[in-house]
N, C-alpha and C positions, 0 to 999 in steps of 0.2 A: 803254656797251659792251653794248648789247642783242644777244641772239642772234637776228639777223635776216639773211635772204638777200634781196637785191634783184636782180631779173632785169630787164635792159634788152634788149628785142627791137629790135635796131638794123638797120634796112634802108636807112639813109643817105638817106632821102627822106621827104617828107610824103606817103606812099602813100595814106593815107586821103583826102587832098584830091584826089589823082589819081582815085580811085574816085568821089568825089562829083562832080567835074567831068564824068566820063564819064556818070554817072547823069542829069545835067541837060542832056546833049546836046552837050557840048564834045568832038566826035569827034576833031578833029585839034588837038593842042597843039603850038604852035611852040616853037623852042628857048628863047626868052625865058621862056615859061610853064614849061617843064620845068626851066630853071635856077632859077627862083624856088622850086620844090618840092624842089630838090636840097640835101642836107645833107652833101655829101662834099667840099667845097672850102673848107677842109680837113676831113678826117674828125675827128669828135669822139673824143678818146681817153678813153673812160669808165674804162678800167682804170687809166690813168695818173692821172686825176683822183682816183679812189678811193684809189690808193696814196699820193698826195700828202697825203691827209687821214688816213693811217694805217689805211685799210680794205683788207683783203686782197681782191684781185680777180682774176678769170680771164676769158679770152676763149674762147668756144666757136664753132667754125665748122661743126660737124656735130652731129647729134642724139646720136651716141655720146659725143662730147666733152662735150656739155651734161650728159648723164646722169652721167658720171664726175665732173664738176665740181660738180654739184648734190649728189651723194652725199657728196663731200668736204666741201662747205660745211655740210651738215647735221651732220657729225661734229665740226666745229671750233667752239669758242666765239667769240662776238663777231660783229660785223657782217661780212658778205661781199657781194660784188657779182659777178654773172656777166653778161657782155655776150654775148648770143647774136646772132651775125651771121646775118642772114636774106637770102636771095636768092629771093624768092617771086614767081611770076608770078600776078598777079591780073587779067589782061586780060579774063577771062571773068566778072568780078564786077560789071561796070558794067551 
C-alpha cells in the first residue's frame, strides 16, 4: 500500500510512432497504417483496471480536472491512478 500516484497520459494512439514516421518521410499514412497506431478500438479502461485491483483511480479530461485530482491524490494514503485524456495536435513536430 505505497503512497504513490501513477499518471497515465492517454492519447489513445501510438502518437510517438506517428511522429517518427513523419520524421523519416512517411508523409501520407493510409488508413491501414493509422489503424495499426490506434489504441481506441476498444479504449483501454485504465480507471476500471485500477479499481478492479483495489486502487483508487480518477479520469481527467481538462487541465483543471487534472489539478484537482492530483491535489486529491496527494492528500490520500495508498496508491492512486490518474488517467489524463489528451487530445494533442503534434502535426508540426515532424
